[in-house]
C-alpha positions in Angstrom: -11.4 19.3 8.0 -10.6 16.7 5.4 -8.7 13.6 6.5 -7.9 12.5 3.0 -4.6 12.7 1.3 -4.5 13.0 -2.5 -1.4 12.1 -4.6 -1.0 13.3 -8.2 1.9 12.0 -10.2 3.2 14.0 -13.1 5.9 12.8 -15.5 8.3 15.7 -16.3 10.8 13.4 -18.0 13.3 12.5 -16.8 11.9 13.5 -13.4 8.7 12.2 -11.8 6.9 14.7 -9.7 4.4 13.6 -7.0 2.1 16.4 -5.7 0.6 15.7 -2.3 -2.4 17.5 -0.9 -4.1 17.0 2.5 -3.1 16.1 6.0 0.0 14.1 6.7 -0.3 11.9 9.8 0.4 8.3 10.8 -2.7 7.2 9.0 -2.3 9.0 5.7 1.4 8.3 5.5 0.5 4.8 4.2 -1.2 6.4 1.2 1.9 8.6 0.7 4.1 5.5 0.9 2.2 3.6 -1.7 2.1 6.6 -4.1 5.8 7.2 -3.8 6.6 3.5 -4.3 4.3 3.5 -7.4 6.2 6.5 -8.8 9.6 4.7 -8.2 8.3 1.6 -9.9 8.2 3.5 -13.2 12.0 3.9 -12.8 12.3 7.7 -13.3 15.7 9.4 -13.4 14.7 11.3 -10.2 11.8 11.9 -7.9 10.5 15.2 -6.7 7.8 15.4 -4.0 5.8 18.6 -3.8 4.6 19.4 -0.3 3.1 22.8 -0.9 -0.4 21.7 -0.1 0.4 19.3 2.8 -0.6 20.0 6.3 1.7 18.1 8.7 -0.4 16.9 11.7 2.2 14.5 13.1 5.9 15.2 12.6 6.7 11.5 12.9 4.8 10.9 9.6 7.6 12.9 7.9 9.7 9.7 8.2 7.9 8.4 5.1 10.1 10.6 3.0 13.4 9.3 4.6 12.1 5.8 4.0 11.4 6.6 0.4 14.8 8.1 -0.1 16.5 5.0 1.4 14.4 2.8 -0.8 15.2 4.8 -3.9 18.9 4.8 -3.1 18.8 1.0 -3.4 16.4 0.7 -6.3 15.9 2.3 -8.7 19.1 4.2 -7.6 17.7 7.7 -8.1 17.7 10.9 -6.1 14.7 12.1 -4.1 14.1 15.8 -3.5 11.4 17.5 -1.5 10.1 20.9 -2.4 7.9 23.7 -1.0 7.2 22.4 2.5 5.1 24.6 4.7 7.2 26.5 7.3 6.6 24.2 10.2 7.3 21.1 8.1 10.5 22.7 6.7 11.7 23.3 10.3 10.8 19.7 11.4 12.6 18.3 8.4 15.8 20.0 9.4 15.4 19.1 13.0 14.8 15.3 12.4 18.1 13.5 11.9 16.5 10.8 9.7 15.0 13.4 7.4 18.0 15.6 7.0 19.5 13.2 4.5 16.7 14.2 2.0 17.4 17.4 0.1 14.7 20.1 0.4 14.1 23.0 -1.9 11.8 25.9 -1.3 10.9 26.0 -5.0 9.6 23.2 -7.1 11.1 24.3 -10.4 14.5 24.5 -8.6 13.9 21.1 -7.1 13.2 19.6 -10.5 16.4 21.2 -11.8 18.3 19.9 -8.8 17.0 16.4 -9.2 17.7 16.4 -12.9 21.2 17.5 -12.3 21.8 14.7 -9.9 20.8 11.9 -12.3 23.4 9.1 -12.7 24.9 7.3 -15.7 22.7 4.4 -16.7 22.4 1.6 -19.2 19.2 -0.3 -19.7 18.1 -3.1 -21.9 15.0 -5.3 -22.3 15.7 -9.1 -22.5 13.6 -12.2 -23.2 13.7 -15.1 -20.8 16.1 -17.2 -22.8 19.5 -18.7 -22.0 21.3 -16.1 -24.1 20.0 -13.4 -21.8 22.8 -14.2 -19.3 25.5 -13.6 -21.8 23.9 -10.4 -23.0 23.7 -9.2 -19.4 27.4 -9.9 -18.8 28.3 -8.1 -22.0 26.1 -5.1 -20.9 27.7 -4.7 -17.5 31.2 -5.3 -18.8 30.6 -2.5 -21.3 29.3 -0.2 -18.6 32.3 -0.8 -16.4 34.6 0.0 -19.3 32.8 3.2 -20.1 32.8 4.3 -16.5 36.4 3.3 -15.7 35.5 0.6 -13.1 37.9 -2.2 -13.9 37.7 -3.9 -10.5 33.9 -4.0 -10.5 33.6 -5.6 -14.0 34.2 -9.2 -13.0 31.9 -9.4 -9.8 29.3 -7.3 -11.5 29.1 -9.6 -14.5 28.7 -12.6 -12.2 26.0 -10.9 -10.1 24.0 -9.6 -13.0 24.2 -13.0 -14.8 22.7 -14.6 -11.7 19.9 -12.0 -11.4 19.0 -12.6 -15.1 19.4 -16.3 -14.8 17.0 -16.4 -11.9 14.3 -14.8 -14.1 15.0 -17.2 -16.9 14.7 -20.2 -14.7 11.9 -19.2 -12.3 9.9 -16.2 -13.5 10.0 -16.9 -17.2 8.9 -13.4 -18.2 10.5 -10.6 -20.3 12.7 -8.5 -18.0 14.2 -5.0 -17.9 17.9 -4.9 -16.9 19.5 -1.7 -15.6 23.0 -0.9 -14.7 23.5 2.5 -12.8 26.6 4.2 -11.5 25.5 6.1 -8.4 28.7 6.4 -6.4 30.0 4.9 -4.2 28.1 1.9 -5.7 27.4 0.3 -9.0 23.7 -0.7 -8.9 22.3 -3.7 -10.8 18.6 -4.3 -11.2 16.4 -6.7 -13.0 12.6 -6.1 -13.2 10.5 -9.1 -14.3 6.7 -9.8 -14.5 6.3 -12.2 -11.6 5.5 -11.3 -8.1 6.8 -14.7 -6.9 9.8 -14.3 -4.4 13.3 -14.5 -5.9 14.6 -18.0 -5.3 18.0 -18.6 -3.7 19.3 -21.6 -5.7 19.2 -23.5 -8.9 18.9 -27.3 -9.4 22.1 -27.6 -11.3 25.0 -25.5 -9.9 27.0 -26.2 -13.1 24.3 -24.7 -15.4 24.5 -21.2 -16.9 23.6 -18.9 -14.0 23.0 -22.0 -11.9 24.6 -20.7 -8.7 21.5 -18.7 -8.0 21.3 -15.9 -5.5 23.7 -17.5 -3.1 26.5 -16.0 -5.2 24.8 -12.6 -5.2 24.8 -12.7 -1.4 28.5 -13.4 -1.4 29.6 -10.7 -3.9 27.1 -7.8 -3.4 27.5 -5.2 -0.7 23.7 -5.3 -0.4 20.8 -6.9 -2.4 17.1 -7.2 -2.2 13.8 -7.6 -3.9 10.8 -5.3 -3.9 7.4 -5.2 -5.7 7.6 -3.3 -9.0 4.3 -2.8 -11.0 2.9 -6.3 -11.8 6.2 -7.9 -11.0 9.3 -7.4 -8.9 12.7 -5.8 -9.0 15.7 -7.7 -7.7 18.7 -5.4 -7.1 22.2 -5.6 -6.0 24.9 -2.9 -5.1 28.6 -3.4 -5.5 31.4 -1.0 -4.7 32.1 1.2 -7.7 35.9 0.7 -8.1 
């Protein structure tokens, strides 16, 4: 019996579909984890995981899907839906408290429709690593909060996004993709740059544009973090959507 897990990614815009085939156990779950992370790094609107050809050898390995859903909730703030699990796997998914938070559909077409319907309002722009980027980021998130009727979030979100962008300008020095997503109960902010270097927590001049660094992000955000994304990294923050 084969011990190899294969992962095929298909872009059915705006949804990414990952088709898994093979045994799922504590060894192959690492392959699955990497494949799902790679799919999320493309920042789809939603992620569907097809389990029709998966044989679950260790039910503990199903936790990889809950971990992926938690990661996707933070960044890139998209829904994850599982589809077509074999009968035993479907039963274990409902019996495992950690996995019950991940929606499961018996049909992949229905799962794709379900995931597409759960997509969130989103604004996205690509910026160059210049000082003006901080101002453009503030304008972007202020406009988003006005569109989505989030008056209380506008000020803190503008500060936080300006700091995330300023960190790229000062330290990474690469073009960046800036995304603002409303996925209630949070407003999600993310900046993806082209450097794998860890996000730095402070600036040399606290009076400079964006100079307060990630210390301010820690104070204002409900949660924030940094994860690898393609050849670079994503730094994200979540604020209450009010």
